[in-house]
C-alpha angles and dihedrals in degrees: 000000000000123000110249130211118239093256090054096057130091119185107200128178120204111221134176147105120313110277094016092124106262097137092044089052092049089051091050092051092050092048094048090051090053096250092126132032095221138028108255124212130218090222091056094047093231104112121127097237101040100062101133113105091236090052090049091048096046098036096229138088119267101174137027115264130191124226116181109205124187113217128170096334095317132092118229112201102205115203106198109199135191116260099207118093093231087077100042091129089066090053093050091052091052093047089051090060099037129092097199141006140228110206107205118211125188108232092219099043095040126192109359138176091270089055091057092046090051090054090050091053091050089052091048094051094033092236122171106235147183134195119237112196105204132181093055088147087074110096089219094058113117114198096174092054091050094049091049091051092047090052090048093051103036104025135227094329089083106096123184110225092178138035116195121238111220127186123181089352090304128122103236103158146317143246118244099226093195093057095025092227131132125238122197123194116238113236094334092301133123090259118095141184133208115268141172117275109249114246093230089066096061097098098048093036091056090051090053092045090051090050091051094047091045091053089052093047091049091065097072140019092233093055091043091054091050090047092053089046088059096246119155118234118227121238090250092053092048093046094048093047091048094052092048097045100038085060093051092045096246092116126042115193123214118213132180137215148117120262093193092057094032091237121153091011096113091052089050092054091046089054091047090053095045104037108025118083125250115232091264088073095049126086124221121207115227143163126238104234096210096051104018088233119149113244136186114230125193122206108258123163091200095065130080118288122279129156140166130222105227099171141013120213121200109178133159089225101049105015124223120337132171109218109215139184113210107224102181136005127009125291113211130191109267095026119139113242132197122214103220094195097048099031091229132131127224141158129247095222093173135012125211144188114215119219101182104298093340119101121210117193116222131182096229147356121220130209112296095021126120122224143136141255121209135208096013114143104195108046116096131175112293093021118135122225129199144140115293091246 
């Protein structure tokens, strides 16, 4: 896999209630990006992220796994997390390394306890977020009910980007509310084509459009005055406001799709690329070792090396790996590294990307990227690594 600059990286954690469809969505994203030759299923035990024998046996995630996915000249590091509260430590580790979050909601089950917990974690780590309502192929899925409950719980910042198109109780496409254009899936595949918006959708589409415009207007006094004056916003104004305020958590988009049928996945990855921040916009909290003072560190590949170990993997299939996020500088294979917490020195003989249980060797990792070090004795989870100087 290619080495990506800091501005070409998106670190995204998948959050949500157990069984909401996070692993299926991660599988769909990997398949659509060409990382796998077939679409795996949780029920069949052949997904990329659930490779542990207990995960395969129980049909749910137990630990966080990383899946790097290239998409339109950026790399999306997907952190697929468990949904059950027994494994909340795994979720916290992933949130610590992420720069944004996708909260997955099952269209049939709706907003659940795990959805609310996911929101709380996003608030705690100040993560930009969006809701992805999956399972829209189920005839009992209710998108309108979910959006109303999200608005009721989280306020006007919730902005529907999509409205599903259903015909004969079947999910056949969606309307892009930002562009006000219809999209119809081609032969039940992930591919879609532009289509006319059905007349019967006018009422609910106007409600969603009003909610989106109101969320945009709520971000500034100038836009709010124009909104109350009855002025229409241009597409460019809406798009610019959305990008700015999704990143600062003032707007939370809602998207739709079906992970099982890989529908809506490409639009999700386009939104991740366009609206979620690269690591250069995120701030890492650190501590100055000489004074103990708390400091704010921005990801910058031109500074000296610093990295944090956010998770340790010990697996009979792949051995022991320290999962790291490079905060500043560039870590190259063969570089000497200093463990700040232990006061020990080591060497990063080889660098890897983990894709489930698969290891991919890379020559270097730049600031903001997520990778792994193998066969190091001293690093433990939460340790900081740097150059000796």
